[in-house]
C-alpha positions as CSV (number, residue, x, y, z in Angstrom):
1,M,143.9,2.8,-41.7
2,K,145.0,6.4,-43.2
3,A,147.3,8.6,-41.0
4,V,146.0,11.9,-40.1
5,Y,149.4,13.2,-38.5
6,R,152.6,12.7,-40.2
7,C,154.4,13.5,-36.9
8,C,152.7,13.2,-33.5
9,C,153.6,12.3,-29.8
10,G,151.8,10.3,-27.1
11,I,152.5,11.2,-23.6
12,D,151.9,9.3,-20.5
13,V,151.9,11.8,-17.5
14,H,152.6,10.8,-13.8
15,K,153.5,12.8,-10.8
16,K,157.5,12.6,-11.2
17,L,157.7,10.9,-14.7
18,I,156.6,11.9,-18.3
19,V,157.1,9.2,-20.8
20,A,156.7,10.5,-24.5
21,C,156.3,8.5,-27.6
22,L,157.3,10.7,-30.8
23,K,155.7,8.9,-34.0
24,K,156.8,9.7,-37.7
25,G,155.1,7.4,-40.0
26,N,156.3,3.9,-39.1
27,R,159.1,5.0,-36.9
28,Q,158.9,6.0,-33.3
29,E,161.2,7.2,-30.6
30,V,160.5,6.8,-26.9
31,R,162.1,9.3,-24.3
32,E,161.5,9.8,-20.6
33,F,161.6,13.2,-18.7
34,G,161.0,14.6,-15.3
35,T,158.0,16.9,-14.3
36,M,160.2,19.8,-13.4
37,T,159.6,23.2,-15.6
38,S,162.9,22.8,-16.9
39,E,162.5,19.4,-17.9
40,I,159.0,20.1,-19.6
41,K,160.6,22.8,-21.5
42,E,163.2,20.1,-22.8
43,L,160.5,18.0,-23.8
44,T,158.8,20.8,-25.7
45,G,161.9,21.8,-27.5
46,W,162.4,18.2,-28.5
47,L,158.9,18.3,-30.0
48,K,159.2,21.5,-31.8
49,E,162.5,20.4,-33.5
50,A,161.2,17.1,-34.6
51,G,158.3,19.0,-36.1
52,C,155.4,17.3,-34.1
53,E,152.1,18.5,-35.3
54,M,150.1,17.3,-32.4
55,A,150.6,15.7,-28.8
56,A,148.1,14.1,-26.8
57,M,147.8,13.2,-23.0
58,E,145.6,11.8,-20.4
59,S,143.6,13.9,-18.2
60,T,145.3,12.2,-15.1
61,G,144.4,14.1,-12.0
62,V,146.0,17.6,-11.9
63,Y,149.4,16.4,-13.7
64,W,148.7,17.4,-16.9
65,K,148.0,20.9,-16.1
66,P,152.0,21.9,-15.9
67,L,152.2,20.3,-19.4
68,Y,149.5,21.9,-21.0
69,N,150.2,25.2,-19.5
70,L,153.9,25.3,-20.9
71,F,152.8,23.7,-24.2
72,E,150.3,26.4,-24.6
73,L,152.8,29.3,-23.8
74,M,155.5,27.7,-26.2
75,G,153.0,27.2,-29.1
76,Q,153.0,23.4,-29.1
77,E,149.7,21.9,-30.2
78,V,148.3,19.5,-27.7
79,M,145.2,17.9,-26.7
80,V,144.0,16.4,-23.4
81,V,142.0,13.2,-23.8
82,N,139.5,11.2,-21.6
83,A,141.3,8.1,-20.2
84,A,138.2,6.1,-20.6
85,H,138.2,6.9,-24.3
86,M,141.9,5.2,-24.9
87,K,142.1,2.2,-22.8
88,A,144.7,-0.3,-24.1
89,V,144.7,-4.1,-24.3
90,P,144.5,-5.4,-20.9
91,G,147.7,-7.5,-19.6
92,R,149.9,-5.2,-21.5
93,K,150.1,-2.3,-19.0
94,T,153.5,-0.4,-18.8
95,D,154.3,3.5,-19.2
96,V,156.1,2.9,-22.6
97,K,153.0,0.8,-23.7
98,D,150.8,3.7,-22.7
99,A,152.6,6.3,-24.5
100,E,153.0,4.0,-27.6
101,W,149.2,3.3,-27.7
102,I,148.3,7.0,-27.3
103,A,150.7,8.0,-30.2
104,E,149.1,5.0,-32.3
105,L,145.5,6.4,-31.7
106,L,146.3,10.0,-32.3
107,Q,148.3,9.2,-35.6
108,H,145.1,7.8,-36.9
109,G,142.9,10.6,-35.8
110,L,141.0,8.3,-33.1
111,L,141.2,10.7,-30.1
112,K,138.5,13.4,-29.3
113,A,140.0,16.3,-27.5
114,S,138.5,17.2,-24.1
115,F,137.1,20.8,-23.8
116,I,140.0,22.8,-22.1
117,P,139.1,26.7,-21.5
118,S,141.6,29.4,-21.8
119,R,144.1,30.1,-19.2
120,E,141.9,33.2,-17.8
121,Q,138.8,30.9,-17.4
122,R,141.0,28.1,-15.7
123,E,142.2,30.5,-13.3
124,L,138.8,31.7,-12.6
125,R,137.5,28.3,-12.1
126,E,140.4,27.7,-9.5
127,L,138.9,30.9,-7.5
128,T,135.3,30.2,-7.7
129,R,136.0,26.2,-6.7
130,Y,138.2,27.4,-3.6
131,R,135.6,29.7,-2.5
132,K,133.0,26.8,-2.9
133,S,135.3,24.6,-0.8
134,L,135.6,27.3,1.9
135,T,132.0,27.7,2.3
136,E,131.4,24.0,2.5
137,E,134.0,23.9,5.1
138,C,132.3,26.7,7.3
139,S,129.0,24.5,6.9
140,R,130.9,21.6,8.4
141,E,132.1,23.7,11.1
142,L,128.9,25.1,12.0
143,S,128.0,21.2,12.3
144,R,130.9,20.7,14.8
145,L,129.7,23.8,16.9
146,Q,126.0,22.2,17.1
147,K,127.6,19.1,18.1
148,V,129.5,20.8,20.9
149,L,126.6,22.8,22.0
150,E,124.5,19.6,22.4
151,G,127.2,17.9,24.3
152,A,126.9,20.9,26.8
153,N,123.2,20.6,26.6
154,V,122.7,24.1,25.1
155,K,119.7,24.0,23.2
156,L,119.8,27.4,21.4
157,A,119.3,25.8,17.9
158,S,115.9,24.7,19.1
159,V,114.6,28.1,19.7
160,V,116.6,30.3,17.5
161,G,116.1,29.8,13.6
162,D,119.5,30.7,12.7
163,I,122.5,29.9,14.9
164,Q,124.9,32.0,12.7
165,G,122.6,35.1,13.5
166,K,123.9,38.2,15.1
167,S,121.8,37.6,18.3
168,A,122.7,34.1,18.7
169,R,126.6,34.8,18.0
170,R,126.9,37.2,20.8
171,L,125.1,34.8,23.2
172,L,127.7,32.0,22.1
173,D,130.5,34.6,22.7
174,R,129.1,35.2,26.3
175,L,129.0,31.6,26.8
176,A,132.3,30.9,25.6
177,A,133.6,33.5,28.0
178,G,132.1,31.9,30.8
179,E,129.9,35.0,31.5
180,P,126.4,34.7,33.2
181,L,123.3,34.5,30.9
182,G,120.4,35.5,33.1
183,R,117.3,37.5,31.8
184,E,118.9,40.7,32.5
185,E,122.3,39.5,30.6
186,V,120.3,38.2,27.7
187,L,117.9,40.8,26.8
188,P,120.2,43.3,25.6
189,L,121.8,40.9,23.3
190,L,118.6,40.2,21.4
191,Y,116.9,41.8,18.6
192,K,113.3,42.9,18.8
193,T,112.2,39.9,16.7
194,L,113.9,37.6,19.3
195,Q,112.6,39.2,22.4
196,P,109.4,37.6,22.9
197,K,111.4,34.5,23.2
198,L,113.4,35.8,25.9
199,D,112.2,33.1,28.7
200,D,112.7,30.2,26.1
201,I,116.0,31.5,25.1
202,T,117.2,32.0,28.6
203,S,116.0,28.5,29.4
204,S,118.0,27.0,26.6
205,L,121.2,28.5,27.8
206,E,120.8,26.8,31.0
207,S,123.8,24.4,31.0
208,I,126.7,22.9,32.8
209,T,129.9,23.7,30.5
210,T,133.4,22.6,31.5
211,P,136.5,25.0,31.0
212,L,137.3,22.6,28.1
213,Q,134.2,22.8,26.5
214,R,134.1,26.5,26.4
215,A,137.8,26.5,25.0
216,L,136.6,24.4,22.2
217,L,133.7,26.4,21.6
218,R,135.9,29.6,21.4
219,Q,138.2,28.0,19.0
220,I,135.2,26.8,16.8
221,L,133.9,30.4,16.7
222,D,137.2,31.8,15.9
223,H,137.4,29.4,12.9
224,I,134.1,30.2,11.6
225,D,135.0,33.8,11.8
226,D,138.3,33.3,9.9
227,L,136.6,31.3,7.1
228,N,133.8,33.8,6.8
229,K,136.5,36.7,6.4
230,R,138.3,34.6,3.7
231,V,135.1,34.0,1.8
232,A,134.4,37.8,1.9
233,V,137.8,38.5,0.3
234,L,137.2,35.9,-2.5
235,D,133.9,37.5,-3.2
236,E,135.7,40.8,-3.9
237,M,138.4,38.9,-5.9
238,V,135.6,37.3,-7.9
239,E,133.8,40.5,-8.6
240,Q,137.0,42.1,-9.7
241,Y,138.0,39.3,-12.1
242,M,134.5,38.8,-13.7
243,A,134.0,42.5,-14.5
244,E,133.7,41.4,-18.2
245,Y,131.1,39.0,-17.2
246,A,128.8,41.9,-15.8
247,Q,126.2,41.9,-18.5
248,A,126.0,37.9,-18.6
249,L,125.8,37.8,-14.9
250,D,122.7,40.3,-14.6
251,A,121.0,38.4,-17.5
252,I,121.4,34.9,-15.8
253,D,120.5,36.4,-12.5
254,E,116.9,37.1,-13.8
255,I,116.2,33.3,-14.0
256,P,114.5,31.7,-10.9
257,G,116.6,30.0,-8.6
258,I,119.8,31.5,-9.8
259,A,121.5,34.0,-7.3
260,R,124.5,36.2,-8.1
261,R,127.0,33.7,-6.4
262,S,125.4,30.7,-8.3
263,A,125.6,32.8,-11.7
264,Q,129.4,33.6,-11.0
265,V,130.0,29.7,-10.6
266,I,128.0,28.7,-13.8
267,L,130.0,31.4,-16.0
268,A,133.2,30.5,-14.5
269,E,132.7,26.9,-15.5
270,I,131.3,27.4,-19.2
271,G,132.5,30.6,-20.2
272,L,130.9,33.4,-22.4
273,D,131.5,31.7,-25.8
274,M,128.9,29.4,-26.6
275,G,130.4,28.7,-30.0
276,R,132.5,25.6,-28.5
277,F,129.2,23.7,-27.8
278,P,127.1,23.2,-31.0
279,S,123.8,23.2,-29.2
280,A,122.1,23.2,-25.8
281,A,121.8,19.4,-25.8
282,H,125.6,19.3,-26.2
283,L,126.3,21.7,-23.2
284,C,123.9,19.8,-20.9
285,S,125.7,16.4,-21.8
286,W,128.9,18.0,-21.0
287,A,127.6,19.1,-17.7
288,G,126.3,15.6,-17.0
289,V,122.6,16.7,-16.7
290,S,121.4,14.8,-19.6
291,P,119.7,11.2,-19.6
292,G,122.1,8.5,-20.3
293,N,122.2,6.6,-23.7
294,H,121.8,2.8,-23.0
295,Q,120.0,0.7,-25.6
296,S,120.2,-2.9,-26.6
297,A,118.3,-5.4,-28.6
298,G,115.8,-2.6,-29.4
299,K,115.0,-1.8,-25.7
300,R,116.0,1.3,-24.0
301,K,117.9,0.6,-20.5
302,H,118.5,2.8,-17.7
303,G,118.6,6.4,-18.3
304,R,121.2,7.5,-15.7
305,T,122.9,10.7,-16.1
306,N,126.6,10.6,-17.4
307,K,129.3,11.8,-15.3
308,G,130.2,15.6,-16.3
309,N,131.5,18.6,-14.7
310,K,131.0,18.0,-11.0
311,T,131.3,21.6,-9.8
312,L,128.8,22.7,-12.6
313,K,126.3,19.8,-11.9
314,S,126.1,20.2,-8.2
315,M,125.5,24.2,-8.6
316,L,122.6,23.5,-11.3
317,A,121.2,20.9,-8.8
318,Q,120.9,23.6,-6.0
319,C,119.8,26.1,-8.5
320,A,117.0,23.5,-9.5
321,K,115.8,23.1,-6.2
322,A,115.4,26.6,-5.4
323,A,113.8,27.4,-8.7
324,G,111.2,24.2,-7.9
325,K,110.1,26.4,-5.1
326,V,109.5,29.7,-7.0
327,K,105.6,29.7,-7.6
328,N,104.0,31.2,-10.7
329,S,107.1,30.2,-12.7
330,Y,107.4,27.5,-15.5
331,F,110.3,25.8,-13.3
332,Y,107.9,25.2,-10.5
333,A,105.3,23.7,-12.9
334,Q,108.0,21.4,-14.4
335,Y,109.3,20.3,-11.0
336,Q,106.0,19.5,-9.7
337,R,104.6,17.8,-12.8
338,I,107.9,15.5,-12.9
339,A,108.1,14.9,-9.1
340,A,104.6,13.5,-8.8
341,R,105.4,10.8,-11.5
342,R,109.1,10.1,-11.4
343,G,110.2,11.4,-7.7
344,K,112.1,14.7,-6.7
345,N,115.5,13.7,-7.8
346,R,114.7,13.1,-11.3
347,A,112.6,16.5,-11.4
348,T,115.6,18.2,-10.0
349,I,117.9,17.0,-12.9
350,A,115.1,17.8,-15.3
351,V,114.8,21.2,-14.1
352,A,118.5,21.7,-14.0
353,H,118.7,20.4,-17.8
354,S,116.0,23.3,-18.5
355,I,118.0,25.8,-16.7
356,L,121.2,25.1,-18.5
357,T,119.2,25.3,-21.7
358,V,118.0,28.4,-21.1
359,I,121.7,29.7,-20.1
360,W,122.8,28.7,-23.5
361,H,120.3,30.4,-25.5
362,I,120.8,33.6,-23.4
363,L,124.4,33.5,-24.0
364,K,124.4,32.4,-27.6
365,H,121.7,34.7,-28.9
366,N,121.9,37.5,-26.4
367,V,118.4,37.5,-25.7
368,P,116.5,38.1,-22.1
369,Y,115.1,35.6,-20.1
370,H,111.2,35.1,-20.7
371,D,109.3,32.9,-18.2
372,L,106.8,30.7,-20.0
373,G,104.5,30.7,-16.8
374,A,103.2,28.1,-14.2
375,D,100.2,27.4,-16.8
376,Y,102.2,26.3,-19.7
377,Y,101.6,22.7,-19.6
378,D,97.9,23.4,-19.0
379,G,97.6,24.5,-22.8
380,F,98.4,20.9,-24.0
381,H,95.4,18.5,-24.7
382,R,93.0,20.7,-22.8
383,E,89.9,18.8,-23.7
384,H,91.4,15.5,-22.9
385,K,92.5,16.8,-19.5
386,I,88.9,18.1,-18.6
387,K,87.3,14.8,-19.5
388,A,89.7,13.0,-17.4
389,Y,89.2,15.3,-14.2
390,L,85.5,14.8,-14.7
391,K,85.8,11.3,-15.0
392,R,87.9,11.3,-11.8
393,L,85.4,13.4,-9.8
394,Q,82.5,11.2,-10.9
395,A,84.4,8.0,-9.6
396,L,84.6,9.9,-6.3
397,G,80.9,10.4,-6.2
398,W,80.5,13.7,-7.6
399,E,77.3,14.2,-9.9
400,P,76.9,17.1,-12.1
401,Q,73.8,19.3,-11.3
402,P,71.2,19.7,-14.0
403,P,70.8,23.4,-15.2
404,A,68.3,25.6,-13.4
405,I,64.7,25.9,-15.2
406,P,63.8,29.5,-15.0
407,A,60.1,30.0,-13.4
């Protein structure tokens, strides 16, 4: 097999150890390095002195990031490869063998580089993903709050729609302080929309809470406040660092089901440059919202979606569920049409696929969003549908009335 690179290097990365195999023609040299910054710089200097044209390493957890950052800063060409694409022969698993196998595949051009965005976009990803983690933690803390309230026989959540609302929060603060909650004390704490429920709210707050339960309730409420403050700070940071994305954010925000925060997460994951994705189908496959490709003996097997960007896939699924509830839109018609035949989960992924396709075209061709309408599918095979519906009505007992004869 013809060699693509005259000099290349395969790197096996671990938490504390780096094994590098430098390959020049039929000769190879294996060295071990640590993972400290000075040792990675030593590895980079060794590769540049040897004239290494390309280095390759597995995408092992987060351990590849320090190497990639320093290689990028020092001008060393490197690619990160999916570990599933370069598995060695079973029974011959050592660090040295892994590095040699990576170098062998790289030398003959048998490795495909994974998409690694720019350093600015990688940092922006970390920011939005951290905000997502804090938001999820806040949701879990609200579940813990509800668990404590149920243990104290406080049924406020059965009467108030949002237990995190301002009225409910004032009541919980008073409950945690051990203050009385009669009709006279509760009424000033409620907004006008909740005042008609005064009797029910007062009844739901009748409980026997111990000092330990009140102390635990206070800790949970303080934790929720702290999380909300941190999320608000992160929102400001995201707005500041995504100033150059303002036009794209406004364009994507027009799509049904996508809010400002969702658009920020999506753009942080895919970026603005759609040139790295040859087509919308390529982007959808990378995100993990495309049907799987499994065919054998002329038969198509399961169509499960492939593994992709987890953060992007989950956010698109949330947007698809929201878009499926926006009536008089194309996504609503698509969701209802597929959910009736294949189920809600498949309909959600199908709508997510359509949303990402629309985003690709908006960013690629700089065009505004245009909704096809909820009656888009009614234009196909119109006569056939009319005959099918009439046949169904006749099967249910309906008979067409003859036209009236004028006197």
